[in-house]
Chimera marker file (.cmm) of the C-alpha trace (Angstrom):
<marker_set name="trace">
<marker id="1" x="0.000" y="0.000" z="0.000" r="1" g="1" b="0" radius="0.5"/>
<marker id="2" x="2.788" y="2.425" z="0.957" r="1" g="1" b="0" radius="0.5"/>
<marker id="3" x="4.623" y="1.612" z="-2.264" r="1" g="1" b="0" radius="0.5"/>
<marker id="4" x="1.483" y="2.229" z="-4.318" r="1" g="1" b="0" radius="0.5"/>
<marker id="5" x="1.011" y="5.656" z="-2.718" r="1" g="1" b="0" radius="0.5"/>
<marker id="6" x="4.660" y="6.581" z="-3.329" r="1" g="1" b="0" radius="0.5"/>
<marker id="7" x="4.454" y="5.473" z="-6.976" r="1" g="1" b="0" radius="0.5"/>
<marker id="8" x="1.223" y="7.413" z="-7.431" r="1" g="1" b="0" radius="0.5"/>
<marker id="9" x="2.889" y="10.535" z="-5.980" r="1" g="1" b="0" radius="0.5"/>
<marker id="10" x="5.661" y="10.225" z="-8.597" r="1" g="1" b="0" radius="0.5"/>
<marker id="11" x="3.057" y="9.659" z="-11.311" r="1" g="1" b="0" radius="0.5"/>
<marker id="12" x="1.066" y="12.732" z="-10.209" r="1" g="1" b="0" radius="0.5"/>
<marker id="13" x="4.268" y="14.800" z="-10.297" r="1" g="1" b="0" radius="0.5"/>
<marker id="14" x="5.060" y="13.622" z="-13.831" r="1" g="1" b="0" radius="0.5"/>
<marker id="15" x="1.541" y="14.315" z="-15.092" r="1" g="1" b="0" radius="0.5"/>
<marker id="16" x="1.416" y="17.608" z="-13.143" r="1" g="1" b="0" radius="0.5"/>
<marker id="17" x="-1.858" y="16.628" z="-11.494" r="1" g="1" b="0" radius="0.5"/>
<marker id="18" x="-1.624" y="19.167" z="-8.674" r="1" g="1" b="0" radius="0.5"/>
<marker id="19" x="-4.797" y="18.187" z="-6.840" r="1" g="1" b="0" radius="0.5"/>
<marker id="20" x="-3.967" y="14.457" z="-6.767" r="1" g="1" b="0" radius="0.5"/>
<marker id="21" x="-0.391" y="15.244" z="-5.756" r="1" g="1" b="0" radius="0.5"/>
<marker id="22" x="-1.547" y="17.444" z="-2.863" r="1" g="1" b="0" radius="0.5"/>
<marker id="23" x="-3.966" y="14.791" z="-1.564" r="1" g="1" b="0" radius="0.5"/>
<marker id="24" x="-1.389" y="11.998" z="-1.819" r="1" g="1" b="0" radius="0.5"/>
<marker id="25" x="1.308" y="14.064" z="-0.119" r="1" g="1" b="0" radius="0.5"/>
<marker id="26" x="-1.124" y="14.850" z="2.676" r="1" g="1" b="0" radius="0.5"/>
<marker id="27" x="-1.874" y="11.122" z="3.108" r="1" g="1" b="0" radius="0.5"/>
<marker id="28" x="1.844" y="10.357" z="3.096" r="1" g="1" b="0" radius="0.5"/>
<marker id="29" x="2.301" y="12.958" z="5.842" r="1" g="1" b="0" radius="0.5"/>
<marker id="30" x="-0.569" y="11.492" z="7.879" r="1" g="1" b="0" radius="0.5"/>
<marker id="31" x="0.976" y="8.024" z="7.546" r="1" g="1" b="0" radius="0.5"/>
<marker id="32" x="4.363" y="9.336" z="8.662" r="1" g="1" b="0" radius="0.5"/>
<marker id="33" x="2.791" y="11.086" z="11.661" r="1" g="1" b="0" radius="0.5"/>
<marker id="34" x="1.043" y="7.874" z="12.669" r="1" g="1" b="0" radius="0.5"/>
<marker id="35" x="4.317" y="5.953" z="12.345" r="1" g="1" b="0" radius="0.5"/>
<marker id="36" x="6.098" y="8.476" z="14.536" r="1" g="1" b="0" radius="0.5"/>
<marker id="37" x="3.409" y="8.252" z="17.208" r="1" g="1" b="0" radius="0.5"/>
<marker id="38" x="3.379" y="4.415" z="17.084" r="1" g="1" b="0" radius="0.5"/>
<marker id="39" x="7.172" y="4.244" z="16.755" r="1" g="1" b="0" radius="0.5"/>
<marker id="40" x="6.871" y="1.554" z="14.076" r="1" g="1" b="0" radius="0.5"/>
<marker id="41" x="6.169" y="1.149" z="10.369" r="1" g="1" b="0" radius="0.5"/>
<marker id="42" x="2.487" y="0.805" z="9.553" r="1" g="1" b="0" radius="0.5"/>
<marker id="43" x="1.130" y="-2.297" z="7.840" r="1" g="1" b="0" radius="0.5"/>
<marker id="44" x="-1.517" y="-2.113" z="5.096" r="1" g="1" b="0" radius="0.5"/>
<marker id="45" x="-4.422" y="-2.315" z="7.576" r="1" g="1" b="0" radius="0.5"/>
<marker id="46" x="-2.969" y="0.602" z="9.557" r="1" g="1" b="0" radius="0.5"/>
<marker id="47" x="-2.546" y="2.615" z="6.352" r="1" g="1" b="0" radius="0.5"/>
<marker id="48" x="-6.158" y="1.854" z="5.387" r="1" g="1" b="0" radius="0.5"/>
<marker id="49" x="-7.207" y="3.149" z="8.816" r="1" g="1" b="0" radius="0.5"/>
<marker id="50" x="-5.267" y="6.388" z="8.197" r="1" g="1" b="0" radius="0.5"/>
<marker id="51" x="-6.877" y="6.840" z="4.766" r="1" g="1" b="0" radius="0.5"/>
<marker id="52" x="-10.292" y="6.052" z="6.242" r="1" g="1" b="0" radius="0.5"/>
<marker id="53" x="-9.762" y="8.711" z="8.903" r="1" g="1" b="0" radius="0.5"/>
<marker id="54" x="-8.841" y="11.236" z="6.197" r="1" g="1" b="0" radius="0.5"/>
<marker id="55" x="-12.056" y="10.428" z="4.318" r="1" g="1" b="0" radius="0.5"/>
<marker id="56" x="-14.124" y="10.754" z="7.496" r="1" g="1" b="0" radius="0.5"/>
<marker id="57" x="-12.571" y="14.150" z="8.265" r="1" g="1" b="0" radius="0.5"/>
<marker id="58" x="-13.409" y="15.375" z="4.778" r="1" g="1" b="0" radius="0.5"/>
<marker id="59" x="-16.999" y="14.151" z="5.003" r="1" g="1" b="0" radius="0.5"/>
<marker id="60" x="-17.375" y="16.126" z="8.228" r="1" g="1" b="0" radius="0.5"/>
<marker id="61" x="-15.848" y="19.151" z="6.492" r="1" g="1" b="0" radius="0.5"/>
<marker id="62" x="-18.380" y="18.889" z="3.661" r="1" g="1" b="0" radius="0.5"/>
<marker id="63" x="-21.198" y="19.159" z="6.219" r="1" g="1" b="0" radius="0.5"/>
<marker id="64" x="-19.660" y="22.361" z="7.563" r="1" g="1" b="0" radius="0.5"/>
<marker id="65" x="-19.015" y="23.771" z="4.071" r="1" g="1" b="0" radius="0.5"/>
<marker id="66" x="-22.655" y="23.177" z="3.121" r="1" g="1" b="0" radius="0.5"/>
<marker id="67" x="-23.769" y="25.027" z="6.269" r="1" g="1" b="0" radius="0.5"/>
<marker id="68" x="-21.428" y="27.875" z="5.323" r="1" g="1" b="0" radius="0.5"/>
<marker id="69" x="-22.686" y="27.857" z="1.732" r="1" g="1" b="0" radius="0.5"/>
<marker id="70" x="-19.169" y="27.196" z="0.377" r="1" g="1" b="0" radius="0.5"/>
<marker id="71" x="-20.002" y="25.098" z="-2.684" r="1" g="1" b="0" radius="0.5"/>
<marker id="72" x="-16.511" y="25.631" z="-4.117" r="1" g="1" b="0" radius="0.5"/>
<marker id="73" x="-15.012" y="23.870" z="-1.100" r="1" g="1" b="0" radius="0.5"/>
<marker id="74" x="-17.694" y="21.153" z="-1.171" r="1" g="1" b="0" radius="0.5"/>
<marker id="75" x="-16.722" y="20.178" z="-4.729" r="1" g="1" b="0" radius="0.5"/>
<marker id="76" x="-12.988" y="20.305" z="-3.980" r="1" g="1" b="0" radius="0.5"/>
<marker id="77" x="-13.450" y="18.129" z="-0.890" r="1" g="1" b="0" radius="0.5"/>
<marker id="78" x="-15.642" y="15.607" z="-2.748" r="1" g="1" b="0" radius="0.5"/>
<marker id="79" x="-12.921" y="15.344" z="-5.357" r="1" g="1" b="0" radius="0.5"/>
<marker id="80" x="-10.331" y="14.688" z="-2.612" r="1" g="1" b="0" radius="0.5"/>
<marker id="81" x="-12.562" y="11.963" z="-1.135" r="1" g="1" b="0" radius="0.5"/>
<marker id="82" x="-12.824" y="10.217" z="-4.509" r="1" g="1" b="0" radius="0.5"/>
<marker id="83" x="-9.014" y="10.190" z="-4.785" r="1" g="1" b="0" radius="0.5"/>
<marker id="84" x="-8.690" y="8.760" z="-1.260" r="1" g="1" b="0" radius="0.5"/>
<marker id="85" x="-11.349" y="6.119" z="-1.875" r="1" g="1" b="0" radius="0.5"/>
<marker id="86" x="-9.106" y="4.575" z="-4.548" r="1" g="1" b="0" radius="0.5"/>
<marker id="87" x="-6.895" y="3.354" z="-1.696" r="1" g="1" b="0" radius="0.5"/>
<marker id="88" x="-9.695" y="1.777" z="0.317" r="1" g="1" b="0" radius="0.5"/>
<marker id="89" x="-10.727" y="-1.855" z="0.032" r="1" g="1" b="0" radius="0.5"/>
<marker id="90" x="-13.916" y="-2.401" z="-1.921" r="1" g="1" b="0" radius="0.5"/>
<marker id="91" x="-16.846" y="-1.182" z="0.150" r="1" g="1" b="0" radius="0.5"/>
<marker id="92" x="-19.493" y="-3.680" z="1.156" r="1" g="1" b="0" radius="0.5"/>
<marker id="93" x="-23.072" y="-3.300" z="-0.020" r="1" g="1" b="0" radius="0.5"/>
<marker id="94" x="-25.784" y="-2.482" z="2.509" r="1" g="1" b="0" radius="0.5"/>
<marker id="95" x="-27.067" y="-6.074" z="2.236" r="1" g="1" b="0" radius="0.5"/>
<marker id="96" x="-23.613" y="-7.468" z="3.079" r="1" g="1" b="0" radius="0.5"/>
<marker id="97" x="-23.333" y="-5.124" z="6.069" r="1" g="1" b="0" radius="0.5"/>
<marker id="98" x="-26.796" y="-6.119" z="7.344" r="1" g="1" b="0" radius="0.5"/>
<marker id="99" x="-25.959" y="-9.811" z="6.896" r="1" g="1" b="0" radius="0.5"/>
<marker id="100" x="-22.757" y="-9.450" z="8.954" r="1" g="1" b="0" radius="0.5"/>
<marker id="101" x="-24.566" y="-7.484" z="11.686" r="1" g="1" b="0" radius="0.5"/>
<marker id="102" x="-27.375" y="-10.073" z="11.813" r="1" g="1" b="0" radius="0.5"/>
<marker id="103" x="-24.873" y="-12.943" z="12.111" r="1" g="1" b="0" radius="0.5"/>
<marker id="104" x="-23.094" y="-11.222" z="15.008" r="1" g="1" b="0" radius="0.5"/>
<marker id="105" x="-26.375" y="-10.325" z="16.746" r="1" g="1" b="0" radius="0.5"/>
<marker id="106" x="-27.519" y="-13.969" z="16.498" r="1" g="1" b="0" radius="0.5"/>
<marker id="107" x="-24.152" y="-15.077" z="17.901" r="1" g="1" b="0" radius="0.5"/>
<marker id="108" x="-24.003" y="-12.533" z="20.768" r="1" g="1" b="0" radius="0.5"/>
<marker id="109" x="-27.768" y="-12.443" z="21.455" r="1" g="1" b="0" radius="0.5"/>
<marker id="110" x="-27.824" y="-8.950" z="23.031" r="1" g="1" b="0" radius="0.5"/>
<marker id="111" x="-30.548" y="-8.494" z="25.645" r="1" g="1" b="0" radius="0.5"/>
<marker id="112" x="-30.406" y="-4.711" z="26.045" r="1" g="1" b="0" radius="0.5"/>
<marker id="113" x="-28.948" y="-1.593" z="24.389" r="1" g="1" b="0" radius="0.5"/>
<marker id="114" x="-26.109" y="-1.819" z="26.924" r="1" g="1" b="0" radius="0.5"/>
<marker id="115" x="-24.905" y="-4.924" z="25.014" r="1" g="1" b="0" radius="0.5"/>
<marker id="116" x="-24.119" y="-2.803" z="21.954" r="1" g="1" b="0" radius="0.5"/>
<marker id="117" x="-20.417" y="-2.736" z="22.889" r="1" g="1" b="0" radius="0.5"/>
<marker id="118" x="-20.229" y="-6.533" z="22.735" r="1" g="1" b="0" radius="0.5"/>
<marker id="119" x="-21.794" y="-6.559" z="19.271" r="1" g="1" b="0" radius="0.5"/>
<marker id="120" x="-19.622" y="-3.695" z="17.968" r="1" g="1" b="0" radius="0.5"/>
<marker id="121" x="-16.518" y="-5.411" z="19.372" r="1" g="1" b="0" radius="0.5"/>
<marker id="122" x="-17.131" y="-8.329" z="16.996" r="1" g="1" b="0" radius="0.5"/>
<marker id="123" x="-18.611" y="-6.364" z="14.068" r="1" g="1" b="0" radius="0.5"/>
<marker id="124" x="-15.867" y="-3.717" z="13.912" r="1" g="1" b="0" radius="0.5"/>
<marker id="125" x="-12.934" y="-5.974" z="12.904" r="1" g="1" b="0" radius="0.5"/>
<marker id="126" x="-15.129" y="-7.622" z="10.257" r="1" g="1" b="0" radius="0.5"/>
<marker id="127" x="-16.273" y="-4.362" z="8.643" r="1" g="1" b="0" radius="0.5"/>
<marker id="128" x="-13.622" y="-1.744" z="9.454" r="1" g="1" b="0" radius="0.5"/>
<marker id="129" x="-12.315" y="-0.082" z="6.300" r="1" g="1" b="0" radius="0.5"/>
<marker id="130" x="-15.001" y="-1.783" z="4.214" r="1" g="1" b="0" radius="0.5"/>
<marker id="131" x="-18.019" y="0.106" z="5.551" r="1" g="1" b="0" radius="0.5"/>
<marker id="132" x="-18.845" y="3.480" z="7.113" r="1" g="1" b="0" radius="0.5"/>
<marker id="133" x="-18.560" y="2.583" z="10.799" r="1" g="1" b="0" radius="0.5"/>
<marker id="134" x="-20.877" y="5.391" z="11.952" r="1" g="1" b="0" radius="0.5"/>
<marker id="135" x="-23.572" y="3.899" z="9.713" r="1" g="1" b="0" radius="0.5"/>
<marker id="136" x="-22.798" y="0.401" z="11.037" r="1" g="1" b="0" radius="0.5"/>
<marker id="137" x="-23.095" y="1.689" z="14.601" r="1" g="1" b="0" radius="0.5"/>
<marker id="138" x="-26.525" y="3.202" z="13.868" r="1" g="1" b="0" radius="0.5"/>
<marker id="139" x="-27.688" y="-0.035" z="12.252" r="1" g="1" b="0" radius="0.5"/>
<marker id="140" x="-26.521" y="-2.141" z="15.207" r="1" g="1" b="0" radius="0.5"/>
<marker id="141" x="-28.184" y="0.223" z="17.694" r="1" g="1" b="0" radius="0.5"/>
<marker id="142" x="-31.440" y="0.091" z="15.723" r="1" g="1" b="0" radius="0.5"/>
<marker id="143" x="-31.410" y="-3.710" z="15.463" r="1" g="1" b="0" radius="0.5"/>
<marker id="144" x="-30.725" y="-4.132" z="19.199" r="1" g="1" b="0" radius="0.5"/>
<marker id="145" x="-33.478" y="-1.650" z="20.085" r="1" g="1" b="0" radius="0.5"/>
<marker id="146" x="-35.970" y="-3.471" z="17.856" r="1" g="1" b="0" radius="0.5"/>
<marker id="147" x="-35.239" y="-6.798" z="19.565" r="1" g="1" b="0" radius="0.5"/>
<marker id="148" x="-36.420" y="-5.651" z="22.978" r="1" g="1" b="0" radius="0.5"/>
<link id1="1" id2="2" r="1" g="1" b="0" radius="0.2"/>
<link id1="2" id2="3" r="1" g="1" b="0" radius="0.2"/>
<link id1="3" id2="4" r="1" g="1" b="0" radius="0.2"/>
<link id1="4" id2="5" r="1" g="1" b="0" radius="0.2"/>
<link id1="5" id2="6" r="1" g="1" b="0" radius="0.2"/>
<link id1="6" id2="7" r="1" g="1" b="0" radius="0.2"/>
<link id1="7" id2="8" r="1" g="1" b="0" radius="0.2"/>
<link id1="8" id2="9" r="1" g="1" b="0" radius="0.2"/>
<link id1="9" id2="10" r="1" g="1" b="0" radius="0.2"/>
<link id1="10" id2="11" r="1" g="1" b="0" radius="0.2"/>
<link id1="11" id2="12" r="1" g="1" b="0" radius="0.2"/>
<link id1="12" id2="13" r="1" g="1" b="0" radius="0.2"/>
<link id1="13" id2="14" r="1" g="1" b="0" radius="0.2"/>
<link id1="14" id2="15" r="1" g="1" b="0" radius="0.2"/>
<link id1="15" id2="16" r="1" g="1" b="0" radius="0.2"/>
<link id1="16" id2="17" r="1" g="1" b="0" radius="0.2"/>
<link id1="17" id2="18" r="1" g="1" b="0" radius="0.2"/>
<link id1="18" id2="19" r="1" g="1" b="0" radius="0.2"/>
<link id1="19" id2="20" r="1" g="1" b="0" radius="0.2"/>
<link id1="20" id2="21" r="1" g="1" b="0" radius="0.2"/>
<link id1="21" id2="22" r="1" g="1" b="0" radius="0.2"/>
<link id1="22" id2="23" r="1" g="1" b="0" radius="0.2"/>
<link id1="23" id2="24" r="1" g="1" b="0" radius="0.2"/>
<link id1="24" id2="25" r="1" g="1" b="0" radius="0.2"/>
<link id1="25" id2="26" r="1" g="1" b="0" radius="0.2"/>
<link id1="26" id2="27" r="1" g="1" b="0" radius="0.2"/>
<link id1="27" id2="28" r="1" g="1" b="0" radius="0.2"/>
<link id1="28" id2="29" r="1" g="1" b="0" radius="0.2"/>
<link id1="29" id2="30" r="1" g="1" b="0" radius="0.2"/>
<link id1="30" id2="31" r="1" g="1" b="0" radius="0.2"/>
<link id1="31" id2="32" r="1" g="1" b="0" radius="0.2"/>
<link id1="32" id2="33" r="1" g="1" b="0" radius="0.2"/>
<link id1="33" id2="34" r="1" g="1" b="0" radius="0.2"/>
<link id1="34" id2="35" r="1" g="1" b="0" radius="0.2"/>
<link id1="35" id2="36" r="1" g="1" b="0" radius="0.2"/>
<link id1="36" id2="37" r="1" g="1" b="0" radius="0.2"/>
<link id1="37" id2="38" r="1" g="1" b="0" radius="0.2"/>
<link id1="38" id2="39" r="1" g="1" b="0" radius="0.2"/>
<link id1="39" id2="40" r="1" g="1" b="0" radius="0.2"/>
<link id1="40" id2="41" r="1" g="1" b="0" radius="0.2"/>
<link id1="41" id2="42" r="1" g="1" b="0" radius="0.2"/>
<link id1="42" id2="43" r="1" g="1" b="0" radius="0.2"/>
<link id1="43" id2="44" r="1" g="1" b="0" radius="0.2"/>
<link id1="44" id2="45" r="1" g="1" b="0" radius="0.2"/>
<link id1="45" id2="46" r="1" g="1" b="0" radius="0.2"/>
<link id1="46" id2="47" r="1" g="1" b="0" radius="0.2"/>
<link id1="47" id2="48" r="1" g="1" b="0" radius="0.2"/>
<link id1="48" id2="49" r="1" g="1" b="0" radius="0.2"/>
<link id1="49" id2="50" r="1" g="1" b="0" radius="0.2"/>
<link id1="50" id2="51" r="1" g="1" b="0" radius="0.2"/>
<link id1="51" id2="52" r="1" g="1" b="0" radius="0.2"/>
<link id1="52" id2="53" r="1" g="1" b="0" radius="0.2"/>
<link id1="53" id2="54" r="1" g="1" b="0" radius="0.2"/>
<link id1="54" id2="55" r="1" g="1" b="0" radius="0.2"/>
<link id1="55" id2="56" r="1" g="1" b="0" radius="0.2"/>
<link id1="56" id2="57" r="1" g="1" b="0" radius="0.2"/>
<link id1="57" id2="58" r="1" g="1" b="0" radius="0.2"/>
<link id1="58" id2="59" r="1" g="1" b="0" radius="0.2"/>
<link id1="59" id2="60" r="1" g="1" b="0" radius="0.2"/>
<link id1="60" id2="61" r="1" g="1" b="0" radius="0.2"/>
<link id1="61" id2="62" r="1" g="1" b="0" radius="0.2"/>
<link id1="62" id2="63" r="1" g="1" b="0" radius="0.2"/>
<link id1="63" id2="64" r="1" g="1" b="0" radius="0.2"/>
<link id1="64" id2="65" r="1" g="1" b="0" radius="0.2"/>
<link id1="65" id2="66" r="1" g="1" b="0" radius="0.2"/>
<link id1="66" id2="67" r="1" g="1" b="0" radius="0.2"/>
<link id1="67" id2="68" r="1" g="1" b="0" radius="0.2"/>
<link id1="68" id2="69" r="1" g="1" b="0" radius="0.2"/>
<link id1="69" id2="70" r="1" g="1" b="0" radius="0.2"/>
<link id1="70" id2="71" r="1" g="1" b="0" radius="0.2"/>
<link id1="71" id2="72" r="1" g="1" b="0" radius="0.2"/>
<link id1="72" id2="73" r="1" g="1" b="0" radius="0.2"/>
<link id1="73" id2="74" r="1" g="1" b="0" radius="0.2"/>
<link id1="74" id2="75" r="1" g="1" b="0" radius="0.2"/>
<link id1="75" id2="76" r="1" g="1" b="0" radius="0.2"/>
<link id1="76" id2="77" r="1" g="1" b="0" radius="0.2"/>
<link id1="77" id2="78" r="1" g="1" b="0" radius="0.2"/>
<link id1="78" id2="79" r="1" g="1" b="0" radius="0.2"/>
<link id1="79" id2="80" r="1" g="1" b="0" radius="0.2"/>
<link id1="80" id2="81" r="1" g="1" b="0" radius="0.2"/>
<link id1="81" id2="82" r="1" g="1" b="0" radius="0.2"/>
<link id1="82" id2="83" r="1" g="1" b="0" radius="0.2"/>
<link id1="83" id2="84" r="1" g="1" b="0" radius="0.2"/>
<link id1="84" id2="85" r="1" g="1" b="0" radius="0.2"/>
<link id1="85" id2="86" r="1" g="1" b="0" radius="0.2"/>
<link id1="86" id2="87" r="1" g="1" b="0" radius="0.2"/>
<link id1="87" id2="88" r="1" g="1" b="0" radius="0.2"/>
<link id1="88" id2="89" r="1" g="1" b="0" radius="0.2"/>
<link id1="89" id2="90" r="1" g="1" b="0" radius="0.2"/>
<link id1="90" id2="91" r="1" g="1" b="0" radius="0.2"/>
<link id1="91" id2="92" r="1" g="1" b="0" radius="0.2"/>
<link id1="92" id2="93" r="1" g="1" b="0" radius="0.2"/>
<link id1="93" id2="94" r="1" g="1" b="0" radius="0.2"/>
<link id1="94" id2="95" r="1" g="1" b="0" radius="0.2"/>
<link id1="95" id2="96" r="1" g="1" b="0" radius="0.2"/>
<link id1="96" id2="97" r="1" g="1" b="0" radius="0.2"/>
<link id1="97" id2="98" r="1" g="1" b="0" radius="0.2"/>
<link id1="98" id2="99" r="1" g="1" b="0" radius="0.2"/>
<link id1="99" id2="100" r="1" g="1" b="0" radius="0.2"/>
<link id1="100" id2="101" r="1" g="1" b="0" radius="0.2"/>
<link id1="101" id2="102" r="1" g="1" b="0" radius="0.2"/>
<link id1="102" id2="103" r="1" g="1" b="0" radius="0.2"/>
<link id1="103" id2="104" r="1" g="1" b="0" radius="0.2"/>
<link id1="104" id2="105" r="1" g="1" b="0" radius="0.2"/>
<link id1="105" id2="106" r="1" g="1" b="0" radius="0.2"/>
<link id1="106" id2="107" r="1" g="1" b="0" radius="0.2"/>
<link id1="107" id2="108" r="1" g="1" b="0" radius="0.2"/>
<link id1="108" id2="109" r="1" g="1" b="0" radius="0.2"/>
<link id1="109" id2="110" r="1" g="1" b="0" radius="0.2"/>
<link id1="110" id2="111" r="1" g="1" b="0" radius="0.2"/>
<link id1="111" id2="112" r="1" g="1" b="0" radius="0.2"/>
<link id1="112" id2="113" r="1" g="1" b="0" radius="0.2"/>
<link id1="113" id2="114" r="1" g="1" b="0" radius="0.2"/>
<link id1="114" id2="115" r="1" g="1" b="0" radius="0.2"/>
<link id1="115" id2="116" r="1" g="1" b="0" radius="0.2"/>
<link id1="116" id2="117" r="1" g="1" b="0" radius="0.2"/>
<link id1="117" id2="118" r="1" g="1" b="0" radius="0.2"/>
<link id1="118" id2="119" r="1" g="1" b="0" radius="0.2"/>
<link id1="119" id2="120" r="1" g="1" b="0" radius="0.2"/>
<link id1="120" id2="121" r="1" g="1" b="0" radius="0.2"/>
<link id1="121" id2="122" r="1" g="1" b="0" radius="0.2"/>
<link id1="122" id2="123" r="1" g="1" b="0" radius="0.2"/>
<link id1="123" id2="124" r="1" g="1" b="0" radius="0.2"/>
<link id1="124" id2="125" r="1" g="1" b="0" radius="0.2"/>
<link id1="125" id2="126" r="1" g="1" b="0" radius="0.2"/>
<link id1="126" id2="127" r="1" g="1" b="0" radius="0.2"/>
<link id1="127" id2="128" r="1" g="1" b="0" radius="0.2"/>
<link id1="128" id2="129" r="1" g="1" b="0" radius="0.2"/>
<link id1="129" id2="130" r="1" g="1" b="0" radius="0.2"/>
<link id1="130" id2="131" r="1" g="1" b="0" radius="0.2"/>
<link id1="131" id2="132" r="1" g="1" b="0" radius="0.2"/>
<link id1="132" id2="133" r="1" g="1" b="0" radius="0.2"/>
<link id1="133" id2="134" r="1" g="1" b="0" radius="0.2"/>
<link id1="134" id2="135" r="1" g="1" b="0" radius="0.2"/>
<link id1="135" id2="136" r="1" g="1" b="0" radius="0.2"/>
<link id1="136" id2="137" r="1" g="1" b="0" radius="0.2"/>
<link id1="137" id2="138" r="1" g="1" b="0" radius="0.2"/>
<link id1="138" id2="139" r="1" g="1" b="0" radius="0.2"/>
<link id1="139" id2="140" r="1" g="1" b="0" radius="0.2"/>
<link id1="140" id2="141" r="1" g="1" b="0" radius="0.2"/>
<link id1="141" id2="142" r="1" g="1" b="0" radius="0.2"/>
<link id1="142" id2="143" r="1" g="1" b="0" radius="0.2"/>
<link id1="143" id2="144" r="1" g="1" b="0" radius="0.2"/>
<link id1="144" id2="145" r="1" g="1" b="0" radius="0.2"/>
<link id1="145" id2="146" r="1" g="1" b="0" radius="0.2"/>
<link id1="146" id2="147" r="1" g="1" b="0" radius="0.2"/>
<link id1="147" id2="148" r="1" g="1" b="0" radius="0.2"/>
</marker_set>
């Protein structure tokens, strides 16, 4: 994954794709910061987590830009997200997410909303990086609430 990002940075420099280059350099910097804080080289899953965090931050920014009526920044940020998404594993469909959640709920058999942590503890490693975890969390909460 790291090698792919480095090669894509070189490619963006050659093709003078300034936007792509800026996004990739920013990701490279975020990866390096994470490595410094962990004091070790990141594996592909760690890098995916960094990219995922960058996407999440941008999605939150879009919400703020819309509130501030800054459509220019909304479009720029959406474009950055699409570049970052190229480095994410293929996202699961809603049906696949629901199926995974249902399997875990049947396995854990939560009795109350307070059992959500148990369910999320098993669901998270299965879906992290392949689904929007805030959406997954809402779905789990809803399913547990509907059981009671």
